[in-house]
PALO-827257 format. One record per residue (C-alpha): residue number from 1; residue in three letters; z, y, x. Coordinates in steps of 0.25 Angstrom, whole numbers, plus 2048, in hexadecimal, padded with zeros to 3 digits. Example, Ala and Ser with C-alpha at 12.3 -4.5 7.8 and 13.67 -1.06 7.14 Angstrom:
REM PALO-827257
  nr rest   w   v   u
   1  Ala 81F 7EE 831
   2  Ser 81D 7FC 837
***
This chain:
REM PALO-827257
  nr rest   w   v   u
   1  Met F03 522 802
   2  Ser EF9 52A 7FC
   3  Gln EEE 525 7F2
   4  Pro EDF 529 7F4
   5  Gly EDC 537 7EF
   6  Thr EEB 53B 7F0
   7  Leu EF3 542 7FA
   8  Pro F01 53D 7FE
   9  Asp F0B 547 7F9
  10  Ser F17 53E 7FD
  11  Pro F19 537 80B
  12  Arg F16 529 80C
  13  Pro F21 520 812
  14  Val F21 522 821
  15  Ala F27 519 82C
  16  Ala F29 523 838
  17  Pro F21 526 840
  18  Met F16 525 836
  19  Ile F11 533 830
  20  Arg F10 533 821
  21  Leu F02 531 81B
  22  His EFE 53F 819
  23  Ala EF7 548 80F
  24  Arg EE9 546 816
  25  His EE6 53A 80D
  26  Thr EDA 540 807
  27  Thr ED4 533 801
  28  Ala ECB 536 7F5
  29  Leu ECF 544 7F5
  30  Leu EC1 549 7F8
  31  Ile EBA 541 7EE
  32  Leu EBB 54C 7E4
  33  Ala EB3 554 7EE
  34  Ala EA8 54A 7EF
  35  Ala E9E 555 7EC
  36  Ala EA1 55B 7FA
  37  Cys EA1 54E 801
  38  Tyr E99 542 804
  39  Asp E99 533 808
  40  Arg E8C 531 80F
  41  Pro E88 526 819
  42  Asn E8D 529 827
  43  Gly E7F 52B 82D
  44  Ala E7A 536 824
  45  Leu E7B 545 829
  46  Ser E79 550 820
  47  Ala E71 55C 824
  48  Asp E7C 566 826
  49  Lys E83 55C 830
  50  Gln E76 55A 837
  51  Ala E76 569 839
  52  Val E84 569 83F
  53  Gly E7F 55F 849
  54  Arg E73 567 84D
  55  Lys E7C 573 84F
  56  Ala E85 56B 857
  57  Ala E7A 567 860
  58  Ser E75 575 863
  59  Asp E83 57B 864
  60  Ser E8A 570 86D
  61  Ser E86 575 87A
  62  His E8B 583 877
  63  His E99 57E 872
  64  Ala E9B 573 87C
  65  Ala EA5 57A 885
  66  Thr EAD 582 879
  67  Ala EAB 57A 86D
  68  Gly EA9 587 866
  69  Val EB8 588 862
  70  Thr EC2 593 864
  71  Ala ED1 590 867
  72  Val EDC 59A 863
  73  Thr EE5 59D 86F
  74  Ala EF4 5A2 86E
  75  Asp EF0 5B0 872
  76  Ala EE5 5B1 868
  77  Ala EEF 5AC 85D
  78  Ala EFA 5B6 861
  79  Lys EF0 5C1 860
  80  Asn EEC 5BD 852
  81  Thr EF9 5BA 84B
  82  Ser F08 5BC 84C
  83  Asp F12 5B1 84A
  84  His F15 5B7 83D
  85  Asp F07 5B3 838
  86  Leu F0A 5A5 83A
  87  Pro F12 59A 833
  88  Asn F1D 592 83A
  89  Thr F20 59C 845
  90  Glu F2F 597 845
  91  Pro F32 589 848
  92  Pro F35 581 83B
  93  Lys F43 57B 839
  94  Arg F42 56B 83A
  95  Asn F4B 561 835
  96  Arg F52 558 83F
  97  Arg F49 54C 83E
  98  Asp F3C 555 841
  99  Ser F44 55C 84C
 100  Val F48 54F 853
 101  Ala F3A 549 851
 102  Leu F33 555 858
 103  Ala F3D 555 863
 104  Ser F3B 546 865
 105  Met F2C 547 865
 106  Thr F2B 553 86E
 107  Lys F35 54E 879
 108  Pro F30 548 886
 109  Asp F2B 53A 884
 110  Ser F2A 533 892
 111  Val F20 528 88D
 112  Leu F17 530 883
 113  Asp F16 53D 88A
 114  Arg F10 537 896
 115  Lys F04 533 88E
 116  Trp F01 542 88B
 117  Pro EF8 549 88E
 118  Val EEE 53D 88D
 119  Lys EE6 53C 89A
 120  Met ED7 540 897
 121  Pro ECC 547 89E
 122  Glu ECB 556 8A0
 123  Pro EC6 55C 893
 124  Leu EB7 55F 892
 125  Pro EB2 56E 890
 126  Gly EB5 572 881
 127  Ala EC0 568 87F
 128  Ile ECA 56D 874
 129  Phe ED6 565 87A
 130  Pro EDF 566 881
 131  Lys EDE 575 883
 132  Asn EDE 578 874
 133  Arg EE5 575 868
 134  Val EDD 572 85A
 135  Val EE3 577 84D
 136  Ala EDC 571 841
 137  Tyr EDC 572 832
 138  Tyr ED9 564 82B
 139  Gly ED4 561 81E
 140  Asn EC8 561 815
 141  Pro EC3 56D 80D
 142  Leu EC1 564 800
 143  Ser ED0 561 7FF
 144  Lys EDC 56A 7FF
 145  Lys EE5 55E 802
 146  Met EDE 558 80E
 147  Gly EE2 563 817
 148  Val EE3 572 81A
 149  Leu ED4 573 81D
 150  Gly ED2 571 80E
 151  Glu EDF 576 808
 152  Tyr EDB 585 80A
 153  Gln ECF 58E 808
 154  Lys EC7 58E 815
 155  Asp ECB 59C 81A
 156  Thr EDA 59A 817
 157  Met EDA 58D 81E
 158  Leu ED3 593 82A
 159  Arg EDD 59E 82B
 160  Met EE8 594 82A
 161  Leu EE2 58C 836
 162  Asp EE1 599 83E
 163  Arg EF0 59B 83C
 164  Glu EF3 58D 841
 165  Val EEA 58E 84D
 166  Ile EF2 59B 851
 167  Arg EFF 594 84F
 168  Trp EFB 589 858
 169  Ala EF5 592 862
 170  Lys F02 59A 863
 171  Ala F0B 58D 863
 172  Asp F03 588 870
 173  Pro EFC 593 878
 174  Thr EF7 589 882
 175  His EEE 583 878
 176  Pro EE3 58C 871
 177  Val EE1 587 863
 178  Val ED4 583 85C
 179  Pro ED3 583 84D
 180  Ala ECD 578 846
 181  Leu EC9 572 838
 182  His ECB 563 836
 183  Leu EC2 55E 82A
 184  Ile EC3 551 824
 185  Ala EB4 54E 823
 186  Thr EB5 53F 81F
 187  Val EC0 53D 815
 188  Ala EC7 530 812
 189  Gln EC6 52C 803
 190  Gly ECE 523 7F9
 191  Thr EC1 51E 7F3
 192  Pro EB5 517 7FA
 193  Gly EAA 521 7F7
 194  Lys E9B 51E 7F8
 195  Ala E9C 518 805
 196  Gly EA9 510 802
 197  Leu EB0 516 80F
 198  Tyr EBB 51E 808
 199  Arg EB7 52B 80F
 200  Leu EAF 537 80B
 201  Gln EA7 53F 815
 202  Met EA6 54F 813
 203  Arg E99 556 812
 204  Asp E93 55C 81E
 205  Ser E93 569 818
 206  Met EA2 569 815
 207  Val EA5 565 824
 208  Asn E9C 570 829
 209  Glu EA3 57A 820
 210  Val EB1 577 826
 211  Tyr EAB 577 834
 212  Ser EA6 585 831
 213  Trp EB4 589 82D
 214  Ile EBA 586 83B
 215  Lys EAE 58B 842
 216  Ser EB2 599 83D
 217  Arg EBF 597 846
 218  Asn EB7 591 852
 219  Gly EC0 584 850
 220  Leu EBE 575 850
 221  Phe EB9 56C 844
 222  Phe EBF 55E 843
 223  Ile EB8 554 83A
 224  Asp EC2 54A 835
 225  Val EBE 53C 830
 226  Gln EC5 533 827
 227  Val EBD 526 827
 228  Gly EC3 51E 81B
 229  Lys EBD 510 81B
 230  Ser EB1 515 824
 231  Ser EB3 516 833
 232  Val EB3 520 83E
 233  Gln EA6 51A 844
 234  Ala E9F 51C 836
 235  Glu EA4 52A 832
 236  Leu EA3 532 83F
 237  Pro E94 532 842
 238  Arg E90 53A 836
 239  Leu E99 545 83B
 240  Arg E92 546 849
 241  Pro E8A 553 846
 242  Phe E97 55A 843
 243  Leu E9E 555 850
 244  Glu E92 55A 858
 245  Asn E98 568 856
 246  Pro EA1 56B 862
 247  Asp EAC 570 859
 248  Val EAD 564 850
 249  His EB6 558 852
 250  Leu EBA 54C 84C
 251  Ala EC7 545 845
 252  Ile EC9 537 840
 253  Asp ED4 533 837
 254  Pro ED9 525 838
 255  Glu EE2 527 82C
 256  Phe ED6 525 823
 257  Ala ECF 51A 82A
 258  Met ED0 50E 821
 259  Ala EC6 504 827
 260  Thr ED1 4FC 82D
 261  Ser EDA 4FB 821
 262  Gly ED0 4FB 816
 263  Lys ED9 504 80E
 264  Val ED5 510 806
 265  Pro ED7 51D 80E
 266  Gly EE5 524 80A
 267  Thr EEC 517 807
 268  Val EEF 513 815
 269  Ile EEE 51A 823
 270  Gly EE1 516 829
 271  Thr EDE 513 838
 272  Leu ED4 514 843
 273  Asp ED4 50D 850
 274  Ala ED1 513 85E
 275  Ala EC4 50D 85E
 276  Asp EC0 516 852
 277  Ile EC5 522 859
 278  Asn EBE 51E 866
 279  Trp EB1 51D 85E
 280  Ala EB3 52B 859
 281  Val EB7 530 867
 282  Asn EAA 52A 86D
 283  Trp EA1 52F 862
 284  Leu EA7 53E 864
 285  Asp EA5 53C 873
 286  Gln E96 539 871
 287  Ile E95 545 868
 288  Ala E9B 54E 872
 289  Arg E93 549 87E
 290  Glu E86 549 877
 291  Lys E88 557 871
 292  Asn E8E 55D 87D
 293  Leu E9B 561 875
 294  Pro EA9 564 87A
 295  Pro EB3 558 877
 296  Lys EB4 554 869
 297  Ile EC2 552 863
 298  Leu EC6 546 85B
 299  Ile ED2 546 852
 300  Val ED9 539 84E
 301  His EE3 53A 843
 302  Arg EF0 532 844
 303  Phe EFE 531 83E
 304  Thr F00 522 83F
 305  Arg EFF 517 84A
 306  Lys EF5 50F 842
 307  Met EEC 51A 83F
 308  Val EE6 519 84D
 309  Thr EE6 50B 853
 310  Asn EE4 509 862
 311  Ala EE7 518 865
 312  Ser EE8 515 874
 313  Lys EDA 511 874
 314  Ile ED4 51E 86F
 315  Arg ECB 524 87A
 316  Tyr EC6 532 87C
 317  Thr EBB 538 884
 318  Pro EB9 546 88B
 319  His EB1 54A 87F
 320  Val EBB 546 874
 321  Gln EC9 54A 873
 322  Val ED1 541 86A
 323  Val EDD 547 862
 324  Met EE7 53E 85B
 325  Asp EEC 546 850
 326  Met EFA 543 84A
 327  Asp EF6 545 83B
 328  Gly F02 541 832
 329  Trp F0A 54A 82A
 330  Gly F19 549 827
 331  Pro F26 550 82C
 332  Pro F26 555 83B
 333  Trp F2E 549 840
 334  Leu F24 53F 83B
 335  Lys F18 547 841
 336  Phe F1F 548 84E
 337  Asp F22 539 84E
 338  Ser F13 535 84A
 339  Tyr F0E 53F 855
 340  His F16 538 85F
 341  Asp F13 52A 85B
 342  Tyr F04 52A 857
 343  Val EFF 535 860
 344  Lys F08 538 86C
 345  Ala F0B 529 86E
 346  Glu EFD 525 86E
 347  Pro EF5 52F 876
 348  Val EE7 532 874
 349  Gln EE2 53F 879
 350  Phe EE7 54B 871
 351  Thr EF0 54C 865
 352  Gly EF0 553 858
 353  Phe EFB 556 84D
 354  Lys EF8 559 83E
 355  Leu F00 562 836
 356  Phe F01 562 826
 357  Tyr F03 56F 81F
 358  His F08 567 813
 359  Asn F0C 559 816
 360  Asp F14 55D 822
 361  Thr F1C 567 81A
 362  Lys F1D 560 80C
 363  Lys F2C 55C 80F
 364  Gly F30 569 814
 365  Asp F2D 567 823
 366  Pro F27 574 829
 367  Met F1A 570 830
 368  Leu F1A 56E 83F
 369  Thr F17 57A 846
 370  Pro F0E 57B 852
 371  Ala F1A 57D 85C
 372  Glu F20 570 856
 373  Val F13 568 857
 374  Leu F11 56D 866
 375  Arg F1F 567 86A
 376  Leu F18 559 869
 377  Thr F13 552 875
 378  Pro F07 552 877
 379  Lys F05 55F 870
 380  Pro EFA 55D 865
 381  Leu EED 564 868
 382  Tyr EE7 562 85A
 383  Ile EEF 567 84E
 384  Gln EEA 564 840
 385  Tyr EEF 56B 833
 386  Gln EED 564 825
***
């Protein structure tokens, strides 16, 4: 188990099918960058954020049908690259345990397969899912250890993202791929901070800067919230002006929601209930309807059962598309197993799958390829790289 301010370099003891506590434990990591962050009362909105909100109001009708994004098709990918330009073009060799696990998790399941696809209304105009796939880079530019978004210089990182988008477009020509950046905009901390809430909110100017990076690719922008000892209900309202843009979406991370346990973030895995997630759904629904926006996406991270309680009670609306993202790291067999038990077995609406450039490969396992991930049922429509 990692301590505040550190990253777990060795795996924690795991009882299958639990995914290891992964290297997203960022507690206290950004305190060193306090000059670029703030911890202000929830109700105060800075001038630059208010400007974003005003722009959203003026642009929303223009973007209502398209969300202003461009998806990469397999044909376009083929014109721009050859297979020799991309990594992992050959199927990697897997050990017996991984091979058996993948075969087991991808064979027909008479009980669970009947639950998919989830019954839902016809998607509204401008909806990203289910016709498209999203491939996102995750992290925070103030830290090289929180994810690929901050690990590399901006232009290098965006070129890497371009390559992953092309790989996925080639792997599944039926789903055009939309690039995305996934910014941790509220970061769990190992110390209480001024508000005593064990979370640190990023400056609006930094959020807007990262937003501008992905706009250069006509992609999507996800704002990720780690509430610490605060709550979803308290942390989200300050982000509304960003989310009034048609290409900005939300993610919430139960791993760092500590109000139930009272523990310090990073010392135990946190939890959120369906009631918290439904509050976020209703809030996003209100924004989308009031601003005439295409449907919003809500990403919910999960890699243990207790991270999300009462998952069967999670609701969605035509204006909000909910993705349950299998967010843990470990060997392939463990990732398959967790996807089966915590995502497939407890259907919400759409599914996601996270890949770790470092932690998935630290023991010599090749990282899962798009072709391998696409063998899962249901096929994840949200792919995140850390």
